[in-house]
MOPAC internal coordinates of N, CA, C and O (Angstrom, degrees):
PM7 1SCF
backbone

  N    0.0000 0     0.00 0     0.00 0    0    0    0
  C    1.4570 1     0.00 0     0.00 0    1    0    0
  C    1.5245 1   108.83 1     0.00 0    2    1    0
  O    1.2310 1   120.64 1   -56.94 1    3    2    1
  N    1.3114 1   116.39 1   123.06 1    3    2    1
  C    1.4539 1   120.59 1  -175.97 1    5    3    2
  C    1.5176 1   113.15 1   -96.45 1    6    5    3
  O    1.2310 1   119.35 1   165.49 1    7    6    5
  N    1.3310 1   118.85 1   -14.51 1    7    6    5
  C    1.4509 1   121.44 1  -175.66 1    9    7    6
  C    1.5131 1   112.49 1    76.90 1   10    9    7
  O    1.2310 1   120.63 1  -164.89 1   11   10    9
  N    1.3281 1   116.40 1    15.11 1   11   10    9
  C    1.4597 1   121.81 1  -177.75 1   13   11   10
  C    1.5179 1   108.85 1  -108.19 1   14   13   11
  O    1.2310 1   120.87 1   -51.98 1   15   14   13
  N    1.3236 1   115.94 1   128.02 1   15   14   13
  C    1.4580 1   121.83 1   178.30 1   17   15   14
  C    1.5265 1   107.98 1  -101.69 1   18   17   15
  O    1.2310 1   120.60 1   -81.46 1   19   18   17
  N    1.3198 1   116.45 1    98.54 1   19   18   17
  C    1.4651 1   120.97 1  -178.00 1   21   19   18
  C    1.5153 1   112.38 1   -81.82 1   22   21   19
  O    1.2310 1   119.58 1   178.56 1   23   22   21
  N    1.3196 1   118.41 1    -1.44 1   23   22   21
  C    1.4667 1   121.88 1  -179.67 1   25   23   22
  C    1.5219 1   111.72 1   -85.97 1   26   25   23
  O    1.2310 1   120.04 1   170.66 1   27   26   25
  N    1.3294 1   117.53 1    -9.34 1   27   26   25
  C    1.4528 1   120.58 1   175.22 1   29   27   26
  C    1.5139 1   115.42 1    90.16 1   30   29   27
  O    1.2310 1   119.63 1  -175.52 1   31   30   29
  N    1.3313 1   118.31 1     4.48 1   31   30   29
  C    1.4563 1   118.53 1  -179.01 1   33   31   30
  C    1.5294 1   112.46 1   -87.10 1   34   33   31
  O    1.2310 1   119.83 1   164.98 1   35   34   33
  N    1.3239 1   117.93 1   -15.02 1   35   34   33
  C    1.4609 1   121.29 1   179.13 1   37   35   34
  C    1.5203 1   111.15 1   -91.82 1   38   37   35
  O    1.2310 1   121.00 1    -3.35 1   39   38   37
  N    1.3081 1   115.70 1   176.65 1   39   38   37
  C    1.4603 1   121.61 1   177.51 1   41   39   38
  C    1.5290 1   109.32 1   -67.72 1   42   41   39
  O    1.2310 1   120.48 1   -51.23 1   43   42   41
  N    1.3158 1   116.69 1   128.77 1   43   42   41
  C    1.4614 1   120.80 1   179.79 1   45   43   42
  C    1.5279 1   110.26 1   -58.33 1   46   45   43
  O    1.2310 1   120.15 1   132.86 1   47   46   45
  N    1.3298 1   117.32 1   -47.14 1   47   46   45
  C    1.4627 1   120.65 1  -179.02 1   49   47   46
  C    1.5227 1   110.22 1   -60.61 1   50   49   47
  O    1.2310 1   119.60 1   135.40 1   51   50   49
  N    1.3225 1   118.36 1   -44.60 1   51   50   49
  C    1.4624 1   120.85 1  -179.79 1   53   51   50
  C    1.5279 1   111.04 1   -61.92 1   54   53   51
  O    1.2310 1   120.36 1   141.35 1   55   54   53
  N    1.3282 1   116.92 1   -38.65 1   55   54   53
  C    1.4640 1   120.33 1   176.91 1   57   55   54
  C    1.5248 1   111.32 1   -65.99 1   58   57   55
  O    1.2310 1   120.54 1   140.03 1   59   58   57
  N    1.3264 1   116.58 1   -39.97 1   59   58   57
  C    1.4682 1   120.42 1   176.15 1   61   59   58
  C    1.5229 1   109.50 1   -61.35 1   62   61   59
  O    1.2310 1   120.41 1   132.01 1   63   62   61
  N    1.3297 1   116.82 1   -47.99 1   63   62   61
  C    1.4665 1   120.54 1  -179.13 1   65   63   62
  C    1.5284 1   111.03 1   -59.35 1   66   65   63
  O    1.2310 1   120.33 1   135.81 1   67   66   65
  N    1.3254 1   116.98 1   -44.19 1   67   66   65
  C    1.4686 1   121.30 1  -179.88 1   69   67   66
  C    1.5241 1   110.63 1   -61.55 1   70   69   67
  O    1.2310 1   120.29 1   138.79 1   71   70   69
  N    1.3191 1   117.05 1   -41.21 1   71   70   69
  C    1.4607 1   120.75 1  -179.55 1   73   71   70
  C    1.5268 1   111.25 1   -69.06 1   74   73   71
  O    1.2310 1   120.28 1   136.97 1   75   74   73
  N    1.3196 1   117.07 1   -43.03 1   75   74   73
  C    1.4653 1   120.65 1  -179.43 1   77   75   74
  C    1.5231 1   110.75 1   -63.04 1   78   77   75
  O    1.2310 1   120.17 1   146.35 1   79   78   77
  N    1.3199 1   117.27 1   -33.65 1   79   78   77
  C    1.4695 1   119.82 1   177.27 1   81   79   78
  C    1.5299 1   112.06 1   -63.20 1   82   81   79
  O    1.2310 1   119.95 1   160.68 1   83   82   81
  N    1.3264 1   117.70 1   -19.32 1   83   82   81
  C    1.4644 1   121.93 1  -179.28 1   85   83   82
  C    1.5255 1   113.72 1   -87.68 1   86   85   83
  O    1.2310 1   119.91 1   169.56 1   87   86   85
  N    1.3286 1   117.77 1   -10.44 1   87   86   85
  C    1.4639 1   120.36 1   179.69 1   89   87   86
  C    1.5292 1   108.17 1   -66.90 1   90   89   87
  O    1.2310 1   120.24 1   -58.66 1   91   90   89
  N    1.3273 1   117.14 1   121.34 1   91   90   89
  C    1.4667 1   119.04 1  -177.76 1   93   91   90
  C    1.5325 1   112.08 1   -68.39 1   94   93   91
  O    1.2310 1   120.38 1   -30.89 1   95   94   93
  N    1.3253 1   116.87 1   149.11 1   95   94   93
  C    1.4692 1   119.62 1   172.92 1   97   95   94
  C    1.5304 1   109.78 1   -55.44 1   98   97   95
  O    1.2310 1   120.81 1   -37.35 1   99   98   97
  N    1.3098 1   116.06 1   142.65 1   99   98   97
  C    1.4595 1   120.63 1  -179.74 1  101   99   98
  C    1.5160 1   113.75 1    83.67 1  102  101   99
  O    1.2310 1   120.07 1  -172.82 1  103  102  101
  N    1.3286 1   117.47 1     7.18 1  103  102  101
  C    1.4615 1   122.47 1   179.16 1  105  103  102
  C    1.5364 1   108.38 1  -130.26 1  106  105  103
  O    1.2310 1   120.57 1   -22.55 1  107  106  105
  N    1.3161 1   116.52 1   157.45 1  107  106  105
  C    1.4632 1   122.40 1   176.06 1  109  107  106
  C    1.5223 1   109.32 1  -133.66 1  110  109  107
  O    1.2310 1   121.03 1   -21.12 1  111  110  109
  N    1.3010 1   115.63 1   158.88 1  111  110  109
  C    1.4591 1   120.95 1   172.53 1  113  111  110
  C    1.5177 1   107.95 1  -136.19 1  114  113  111
  O    1.2310 1   120.78 1    -1.39 1  115  114  113
  N    1.3208 1   116.12 1   178.61 1  115  114  113
  C    1.4638 1   120.01 1  -177.49 1  117  115  114
  C    1.5222 1   110.50 1  -113.75 1  118  117  115
  O    1.2310 1   121.63 1   -19.88 1  119  118  117
  N    1.3141 1   114.48 1   160.12 1  119  118  117
  C    1.4582 1   121.37 1   176.15 1  121  119  118
  C    1.5283 1   109.65 1   -56.47 1  122  121  119
  O    1.2310 1   120.72 1   136.18 1  123  122  121
  N    1.3190 1   116.23 1   -43.82 1  123  122  121
  C    1.4579 1   121.29 1  -178.40 1  125  123  122
  C    1.5171 1   113.35 1   -66.02 1  126  125  123
  O    1.2310 1   119.92 1   141.41 1  127  126  125
  N    1.3347 1   117.76 1   -38.59 1  127  126  125
  C    1.4671 1   120.83 1   178.85 1  129  127  126
  C    1.5261 1   110.42 1   -64.57 1  130  129  127
  O    1.2310 1   120.48 1   142.83 1  131  130  129
  N    1.3210 1   116.69 1   -37.17 1  131  130  129
  C    1.4639 1   120.80 1   177.37 1  133  131  130
  C    1.5229 1   109.62 1   -66.39 1  134  133  131
  O    1.2310 1   120.40 1   131.86 1  135  134  133
  N    1.3241 1   116.83 1   -48.14 1  135  134  133
  C    1.4667 1   120.75 1  -179.38 1  137  135  134
  C    1.5262 1   111.02 1   -59.38 1  138  137  135
  O    1.2310 1   120.94 1   135.26 1  139  138  137
  N    1.3228 1   115.80 1   -44.74 1  139  138  137
  C    1.4608 1   119.29 1  -179.37 1  141  139  138
  C    1.5283 1   111.69 1   -63.82 1  142  141  139
  O    1.2310 1   120.33 1   137.94 1  143  142  141
  N    1.3146 1   116.97 1   -42.06 1  143  142  141
  C    1.4678 1   120.45 1   179.28 1  145  143  142
  C    1.5309 1   110.57 1   -61.40 1  146  145  143
  O    1.2310 1   120.67 1   144.57 1  147  146  145
  N    1.3159 1   116.33 1   -35.43 1  147  146  145
  C    1.4661 1   120.99 1  -178.80 1  149  147  146
  C    1.5277 1   112.50 1   -83.16 1  150  149  147
  O    1.2310 1   120.37 1  -175.41 1  151  150  149
  N    1.3329 1   116.89 1     4.59 1  151  150  149
  C    1.4569 1   120.53 1   177.95 1  153  151  150
  C    1.5104 1   113.83 1    78.82 1  154  153  151
  O    1.2310 1   120.66 1  -159.23 1  155  154  153
  N    1.3184 1   116.34 1    20.77 1  155  154  153
  C    1.4632 1   121.58 1  -178.86 1  157  155  154
  C    1.5191 1   110.54 1  -124.11 1  158  157  155
  O    1.2310 1   121.23 1  -129.99 1  159  158  157
  N    1.3188 1   115.26 1    50.01 1  159  158  157
  C    1.4601 1   119.75 1  -179.74 1  161  159  158
  C    1.5238 1   109.42 1   -51.87 1  162  161  159
  O    1.2310 1   120.50 1   -44.36 1  163  162  161
  N    1.3000 1   116.65 1   135.64 1  163  162  161
  C    1.4560 1   121.22 1  -177.79 1  165  163  162
  C    1.5175 1   113.15 1    91.76 1  166  165  163
  O    1.2310 1   120.36 1  -176.74 1  167  166  165
  N    1.3223 1   116.93 1     3.26 1  167  166  165
  C    1.4675 1   121.14 1  -179.04 1  169  167  166
  C    1.5235 1   112.42 1  -109.15 1  170  169  167
  O    1.2310 1   120.55 1  -148.83 1  171  170  169
  N    1.3156 1   116.56 1    31.17 1  171  170  169
  C    1.4637 1   120.36 1  -179.32 1  173  171  170
  C    1.5237 1   110.83 1   -58.77 1  174  173  171
  O    1.2310 1   120.04 1   143.05 1  175  174  173
  N    1.3061 1   117.53 1   -36.95 1  175  174  173
  C    1.4671 1   120.81 1  -179.94 1  177  175  174
  C    1.5325 1   110.68 1   -63.01 1  178  177  175
  O    1.2310 1   120.78 1   141.91 1  179  178  177
  N    1.3283 1   116.11 1   -38.09 1  179  178  177
  C    1.4583 1   119.81 1   178.61 1  181  179  178
  C    1.5353 1   110.63 1   -65.73 1  182  181  179
  O    1.2310 1   120.61 1   143.95 1  183  182  181
  N    1.3295 1   116.43 1   -36.05 1  183  182  181
  C    1.4681 1   120.22 1   174.68 1  185  183  182
  C    1.5284 1   108.80 1   -62.27 1  186  185  183
  O    1.2310 1   120.17 1   139.43 1  187  186  185
  N    1.3093 1   117.28 1   -40.57 1  187  186  185
  C    1.4655 1   121.29 1   176.50 1  189  187  186
  C    1.5182 1   111.80 1   -59.85 1  190  189  187
  O    1.2310 1   120.35 1   138.49 1  191  190  189
  N    1.3208 1   116.93 1   -41.51 1  191  190  189
  C    1.4704 1   120.04 1   176.90 1  193  191  190
  C    1.5249 1   110.37 1   -62.03 1  194  193  191
  O    1.2310 1   120.81 1   139.62 1  195  194  193
  N    1.3304 1   116.05 1   -40.38 1  195  194  193
  C    1.4700 1   119.56 1   177.55 1  197  195  194
  C    1.5249 1   109.96 1   -62.07 1  198  197  195
  O    1.2310 1   120.03 1   136.97 1  199  198  197
  N    1.3242 1   117.54 1   -43.03 1  199  198  197
  C    1.4570 1   120.40 1   179.69 1  201  199  198
  C    1.5302 1   110.62 1   -63.88 1  202  201  199
  O    1.2310 1   120.28 1   144.40 1  203  202  201
  N    1.3308 1   117.07 1   -35.60 1  203  202  201
  C    1.4697 1   120.36 1   177.19 1  205  203  202
  C    1.5203 1   110.87 1   -64.13 1  206  205  203
  O    1.2310 1   120.08 1   150.89 1  207  206  205
  N    1.3267 1   117.45 1   -29.11 1  207  206  205
  C    1.4629 1   122.28 1  -179.41 1  209  207  206
  C    1.5247 1   112.28 1   -92.32 1  210  209  207
  O    1.2310 1   119.55 1   177.34 1  211  210  209
  N    1.3183 1   118.46 1    -2.66 1  211  210  209
  C    1.4707 1   122.15 1  -174.67 1  213  211  210
  C    1.5219 1   112.59 1   -59.37 1  214  213  211
  O    1.2310 1   120.35 1   148.45 1  215  214  213
  N    1.3110 1   116.93 1   -31.55 1  215  214  213
  C    1.4718 1   119.73 1  -178.10 1  217  215  214
  C    1.5314 1   112.51 1   -66.88 1  218  217  215
  O    1.2310 1   119.91 1   166.86 1  219  218  217
  N    1.3252 1   117.77 1   -13.14 1  219  218  217
  C    1.4650 1   120.93 1   179.98 1  221  219  218
  C    1.5292 1   112.37 1   -85.01 1  222  221  219
  O    1.2310 1   119.91 1   174.04 1  223  222  221
  N    1.3074 1   117.78 1    -5.96 1  223  222  221
  C    1.4592 1   122.11 1  -177.01 1  225  223  222
  C    1.5237 1   111.19 1   -82.70 1  226  225  223
  O    1.2310 1   120.94 1   -28.44 1  227  226  225
  N    1.3311 1   115.81 1   151.56 1  227  226  225
  C    1.4589 1   120.03 1  -178.42 1  229  227  226
  C    1.5227 1   112.38 1   -78.28 1  230  229  227
  O    1.2310 1   119.76 1   151.72 1  231  230  229
  N    1.3199 1   118.07 1   -28.28 1  231  230  229
  C    1.4647 1   119.73 1   176.92 1  233  231  230
  C    1.5232 1   109.06 1  -104.75 1  234  233  231
  O    1.2310 1   121.71 1   -28.43 1  235  234  233
  N    1.3185 1   114.33 1   151.57 1  235  234  233
  C    1.4646 1   120.14 1  -175.76 1  237  235  234
  C    1.5201 1   111.96 1   -62.84 1  238  237  235
  O    1.2310 1   121.49 1   -43.60 1  239  238  237
  N    1.3039 1   114.76 1   136.40 1  239  238  237
  C    1.4571 1   122.64 1   174.02 1  241  239  238
  C    1.5242 1   106.02 1  -123.34 1  242  241  239
  O    1.2310 1   119.78 1   -61.90 1  243  242  241
  N    1.3278 1   118.03 1   118.10 1  243  242  241
  C    1.4650 1   120.13 1  -177.16 1  245  243  242
  C    1.5403 1   112.38 1   -76.88 1  246  245  243
  O    1.2310 1   121.33 1  -114.12 1  247  246  245
  N    1.3214 1   115.05 1    65.88 1  247  246  245
  C    1.4652 1   121.54 1  -177.07 1  249  247  246
  C    1.5240 1   112.47 1   -60.03 1  250  249  247
  O    1.2310 1   120.27 1   157.16 1  251  250  249
  N    1.3251 1   117.09 1   -22.84 1  251  250  249
  C    1.4654 1   120.02 1   179.86 1  253  251  250
  C    1.5231 1   111.94 1   -65.58 1  254  253  251
  O    1.2310 1   119.87 1   164.16 1  255  254  253
  N    1.3300 1   117.86 1   -15.84 1  255  254  253
  C    1.4665 1   121.99 1   179.83 1  257  255  254
  C    1.5221 1   112.88 1   -86.45 1  258  257  255
  O    1.2310 1   120.14 1  -174.51 1  259  258  257
  N    1.3268 1   117.33 1     5.49 1  259  258  257
  C    1.4666 1   121.29 1   179.87 1  261  259  258
  C    1.5251 1   108.23 1  -112.90 1  262  261  259
  O    1.2310 1   121.26 1   -59.18 1  263  262  261
  N    1.3221 1   115.19 1   120.82 1  263  262  261
  C    1.4606 1   122.56 1  -176.95 1  265  263  262
  C    1.5315 1   108.93 1  -128.48 1  266  265  263
  O    1.2310 1   120.34 1    -2.11 1  267  266  265
  N    1.3084 1   116.96 1   177.89 1  267  266  265
  C    1.4662 1   117.36 1   178.93 1  269  267  266
  C    1.5282 1   110.90 1   -80.54 1  270  269  267
  O    1.2310 1   120.12 1    -2.58 1  271  270  269
  N    1.3063 1   117.38 1   177.42 1  271  270  269
  C    1.4760 1   122.20 1  -172.62 1  273  271  270
  C    1.5201 1   114.08 1   -63.63 1  274  273  271
  O    1.2310 1   120.55 1   165.03 1  275  274  273
  N    1.3322 1   116.55 1   -14.97 1  275  274  273
  C    1.4650 1   120.66 1   178.18 1  277  275  274
  C    1.5265 1   112.36 1  -104.76 1  278  277  275
  O    1.2310 1   120.78 1  -174.49 1  279  278  277
  N    1.3313 1   116.11 1     5.51 1  279  278  277
  C    1.4560 1   119.73 1  -179.49 1  281  279  278
  C    1.5113 1   114.24 1    85.39 1  282  281  279
  O    1.2310 1   120.10 1  -169.45 1  283  282  281
  N    1.3182 1   117.41 1    10.55 1  283  282  281
  C    1.4661 1   120.91 1   179.94 1  285  283  282
  C    1.5210 1   111.07 1   -79.65 1  286  285  283
  O    1.2310 1   120.75 1   -36.42 1  287  286  285
  N    1.3200 1   116.18 1   143.58 1  287  286  285
  C    1.4600 1   122.37 1   179.51 1  289  287  286
  C    1.5254 1   109.80 1   -83.68 1  290  289  287
  O    1.2310 1   120.76 1  -113.83 1  291  290  289
  N    1.3072 1   116.14 1    66.17 1  291  290  289
  C    1.4665 1   120.77 1  -175.19 1  293  291  290
  C    1.5207 1   113.02 1   -70.97 1  294  293  291
  O    1.2310 1   119.59 1   160.93 1  295  294  293
  N    1.3316 1   118.39 1   -19.07 1  295  294  293
  C    1.4530 1   120.83 1   179.89 1  297  295  294
  C    1.5129 1   114.14 1   -95.79 1  298  297  295
  O    1.2310 1   119.73 1  -169.60 1  299  298  297
  N    1.3094 1   118.12 1    10.40 1  299  298  297
  C    1.4652 1   121.78 1  -172.26 1  301  299  298
  C    1.5238 1   114.32 1   -61.28 1  302  301  299
  O    1.2310 1   119.94 1   155.47 1  303  302  301
  N    1.3200 1   117.71 1   -24.53 1  303  302  301
  C    1.4676 1   120.64 1  -177.48 1  305  303  302
  C    1.5242 1   112.42 1   -76.70 1  306  305  303
  O    1.2310 1   120.06 1   173.17 1  307  306  305
  N    1.3238 1   117.49 1    -6.83 1  307  306  305
  C    1.4611 1   121.41 1  -178.93 1  309  307  306
  C    1.5228 1   112.54 1   -97.79 1  310  309  307
  O    1.2310 1   120.19 1  -166.65 1  311  310  309
  N    1.3216 1   117.25 1    13.35 1  311  310  309
  C    1.4560 1   121.46 1  -178.32 1  313  311  310
  C    1.5237 1   112.64 1  -108.32 1  314  313  311
  O    1.2310 1   120.08 1  -162.73 1  315  314  313
  N    1.2981 1   117.45 1    17.27 1  315  314  313
  C    1.4632 1   120.86 1   178.81 1  317  315  314
  C    1.5145 1   112.80 1    88.46 1  318  317  315
  O    1.2310 1   120.44 1   144.56 1  319  318  317
  N    1.3030 1   116.76 1   -35.44 1  319  318  317
  C    1.4668 1   122.92 1   176.54 1  321  319  318
  C    1.5235 1   106.35 1  -149.58 1  322  321  319
  O    1.2310 1   119.83 1   -43.11 1  323  322  321
  N    1.3306 1   117.93 1   136.89 1  323  322  321
  C    1.4657 1   120.51 1  -175.61 1  325  323  322
  C    1.5313 1   115.90 1   -57.98 1  326  325  323
  O    1.2310 1   119.50 1   159.52 1  327  326  325
  N    1.3331 1   118.56 1   -20.48 1  327  326  325
  C    1.4700 1   120.80 1  -177.84 1  329  327  326
  C    1.5327 1   112.88 1   -87.18 1  330  329  327
  O    1.2310 1   119.65 1   166.19 1  331  330  329
  N    1.3243 1   118.27 1   -13.81 1  331  330  329
  C    1.4667 1   120.26 1  -173.39 1  333  331  330
  C    1.5223 1   112.30 1   -65.56 1  334  333  331
  O    1.2310 1   119.65 1   137.22 1  335  334  333
  N    1.3248 1   118.27 1   -42.78 1  335  334  333
  C    1.4666 1   120.57 1  -179.61 1  337  335  334
  C    1.5213 1   110.61 1   -58.25 1  338  337  335
  O    1.2310 1   120.62 1   133.59 1  339  338  337
  N    1.3271 1   116.43 1   -46.41 1  339  338  337
  C    1.4641 1   120.62 1   178.79 1  341  339  338
  C    1.5200 1   110.80 1   -62.49 1  342  341  339
  O    1.2310 1   119.77 1   137.88 1  343  342  341
  N    1.3190 1   118.05 1   -42.12 1  343  342  341
  C    1.4640 1   121.25 1   179.60 1  345  343  342
  C    1.5256 1   111.03 1   -61.72 1  346  345  343
  O    1.2310 1   120.35 1   136.96 1  347  346  345
  N    1.3307 1   116.94 1   -43.04 1  347  346  345
  C    1.4690 1   120.21 1   179.67 1  349  347  346
  C    1.5280 1   111.03 1   -62.72 1  350  349  347
  O    1.2310 1   120.35 1   138.31 1  351  350  349
  N    1.3319 1   116.94 1   -41.69 1  351  350  349
  C    1.4613 1   120.30 1   178.39 1  353  351  350
  C    1.5241 1   111.08 1   -66.45 1  354  353  351
  O    1.2310 1   120.46 1   135.86 1  355  354  353
  N    1.3153 1   116.73 1   -44.14 1  355  354  353
  C    1.4614 1   120.13 1   179.94 1  357  355  354
  C    1.5246 1   111.34 1   -64.90 1  358  357  355
  O    1.2310 1   119.85 1   147.18 1  359  358  357
  N    1.3323 1   117.90 1   -32.82 1  359  358  357
  C    1.4669 1   121.23 1   175.84 1  361  359  358
  C    1.5209 1   111.62 1   -62.94 1  362  361  359
  O    1.2310 1   120.36 1   157.18 1  363  362  361
  N    1.3308 1   116.92 1   -22.82 1  363  362  361
  C    1.4624 1   122.07 1   178.12 1  365  363  362
  C    1.5243 1   112.35 1   -96.16 1  366  365  363
  O    1.2310 1   120.50 1  -174.09 1  367  366  365
  N    1.3294 1   116.65 1     5.91 1  367  366  365
  C    1.4571 1   120.88 1   177.49 1  369  367  366
  C    1.5136 1   114.67 1    89.69 1  370  369  367
  O    1.2310 1   119.95 1  -169.58 1  371  370  369
  N    1.3250 1   117.69 1    10.42 1  371  370  369
  C    1.4654 1   121.47 1   179.01 1  373  371  370
  C    1.5274 1   108.59 1   -92.69 1  374  373  371
  O    1.2310 1   120.68 1   -57.56 1  375  374  373
  N    1.3153 1   116.31 1   122.44 1  375  374  373
  C    1.4617 1   121.08 1   179.11 1  377  375  374
  C    1.5243 1   109.90 1   -79.35 1  378  377  375
  O    1.2310 1   121.23 1   -41.76 1  379  378  377
  N    1.3329 1   115.25 1   138.24 1  379  378  377
  C    1.4562 1   122.18 1   178.90 1  381  379  378
  C    1.5171 1   108.04 1  -131.92 1  382  381  379
  O    1.2310 1   120.46 1   -47.26 1  383  382  381
  N    1.3210 1   116.73 1   132.74 1  383  382  381
  C    1.4603 1   121.99 1   176.05 1  385  383  382
  C    1.5219 1   108.63 1  -136.86 1  386  385  383
  O    1.2310 1   120.60 1   -48.79 1  387  386  385
  N    1.3000 1   116.46 1   131.21 1  387  386  385
  C    1.4689 1   122.05 1   179.70 1  389  387  386
  C    1.5272 1   111.29 1    53.08 1  390  389  387
  O    1.2310 1   120.77 1  -133.62 1  391  390  389
  N    1.3313 1   116.13 1    46.38 1  391  390  389
  C    1.4704 1   123.27 1   178.13 1  393  391  390
  C    1.5234 1   113.76 1    61.40 1  394  393  391
  O    1.2310 1   120.09 1  -153.52 1  395  394  393
  N    1.3226 1   117.42 1    26.48 1  395  394  393
  C    1.4657 1   121.21 1   179.05 1  397  395  394
  C    1.5273 1   109.91 1  -136.24 1  398  397  395
  O    1.2310 1   121.34 1   -41.43 1  399  398  397
  N    1.3449 1   115.04 1   138.57 1  399  398  397
  C    1.4575 1   120.80 1   177.84 1  401  399  398
  C    1.5234 1   109.10 1   -66.03 1  402  401  399
  O    1.2310 1   120.80 1   -53.06 1  403  402  401
  N    1.3197 1   116.07 1   126.94 1  403  402  401
  C    1.4596 1   122.30 1   178.34 1  405  403  402
  C    1.5325 1   107.47 1   -78.42 1  406  405  403
  O    1.2310 1   120.83 1   -41.89 1  407  406  405
  N    1.3183 1   116.02 1   138.11 1  407  406  405
  C    1.4714 1   122.11 1  -177.44 1  409  407  406
  C    1.5294 1   110.90 1    53.10 1  410  409  407
  O    1.2310 1   121.63 1  -130.12 1  411  410  409
  N    1.3283 1   114.48 1    49.88 1  411  410  409
  C    1.4635 1   123.03 1  -177.38 1  413  411  410
  C    1.5268 1   112.12 1   -51.30 1  414  413  411
  O    1.2310 1   120.31 1   136.54 1  415  414  413
  N    1.3176 1   117.01 1   -43.46 1  415  414  413
  C    1.4705 1   120.75 1  -177.43 1  417  415  414
  C    1.5338 1   111.71 1   -61.93 1  418  417  415
  O    1.2310 1   120.34 1   149.00 1  419  418  417
  N    1.3156 1   116.95 1   -31.00 1  419  418  417
  C    1.4601 1   122.12 1  -177.79 1  421  419  418
  C    1.5296 1   111.88 1   -72.60 1  422  421  419
  O    1.2310 1   119.99 1   142.74 1  423  422  421
  N    1.3202 1   117.63 1   -37.26 1  423  422  421
  C    1.4687 1   121.57 1  -176.43 1  425  423  422
  C    1.5270 1   112.37 1  -100.95 1  426  425  423
  O    1.2310 1   120.42 1  -178.20 1  427  426  425
  N    1.3338 1   116.80 1     1.80 1  427  426  425
  C    1.4674 1   120.54 1  -178.63 1  429  427  426
  C    1.5237 1   110.85 1   -69.15 1  430  429  427
  O    1.2310 1   120.78 1   -49.03 1  431  430  429
  N    1.3197 1   116.11 1   130.97 1  431  430  429
  C    1.4659 1   124.34 1   178.74 1  433  431  430
  C    1.5214 1   107.33 1  -110.78 1  434  433  431
  O    1.2310 1   120.41 1   -67.06 1  435  434  433
  N    1.3139 1   116.83 1   112.94 1  435  434  433
  C    1.4628 1   121.73 1   179.94 1  437  435  434
  C    1.5271 1   108.64 1  -101.71 1  438  437  435
  O    1.2310 1   119.82 1   -70.39 1  439  438  437
  N    1.3232 1   117.95 1   109.61 1  439  438  437
  C    1.4596 1   119.00 1  -177.58 1  441  439  438
  C    1.5279 1   113.34 1   -58.93 1  442  441  439
  O    1.2310 1   119.76 1   151.84 1  443  442  441
  N    1.3141 1   118.07 1   -28.16 1  443  442  441
  C    1.4699 1   120.49 1   178.99 1  445  443  442
  C    1.5213 1   111.04 1   -64.34 1  446  445  443
  O    1.2310 1   120.09 1   149.90 1  447  446  445
  N    1.3285 1   117.43 1   -30.10 1  447  446  445
  C    1.4653 1   121.24 1   179.87 1  449  447  446
  C    1.5251 1   113.35 1   -98.80 1  450  449  447
  O    1.2310 1   120.40 1   155.76 1  451  450  449
  N    1.3108 1   116.85 1   -24.24 1  451  450  449
  C    1.4665 1   121.10 1  -173.27 1  453  451  450
  C    1.5325 1   113.64 1   -94.19 1  454  453  451
  O    1.2310 1   120.35 1   157.86 1  455  454  453
  N    1.3236 1   116.94 1   -22.14 1  455  454  453
  C    1.4761 1   119.38 1  -178.87 1  457  455  454
  C    1.5159 1   111.32 1  -106.29 1  458  457  455
  O    1.2310 1   120.10 1   180.00 1  459  458  457

């Protein structure tokens, strides 16, 4: 049981949070992959809004593991300091250069294939 309601009757943000909690350490996914898995293809921006609100949750949400479709750290400014997102990823063994995940395809976690 993942706690994710893919039928759309639950809170979109709560479903995003539940899915992001499933991303394994050392892996990343994209806003679009999350939206598509939740049946809301084209709602990547809404996933980004959820990630911006992740800090308001009582349990940890590894928002640093969510990047854009090209592996860019587009959400880095929402971590209090622009370097924190990169530091969190590097602490998990993910290489980052010029605000982009190195070998993005290798560490990409696609919930449609992994769950």
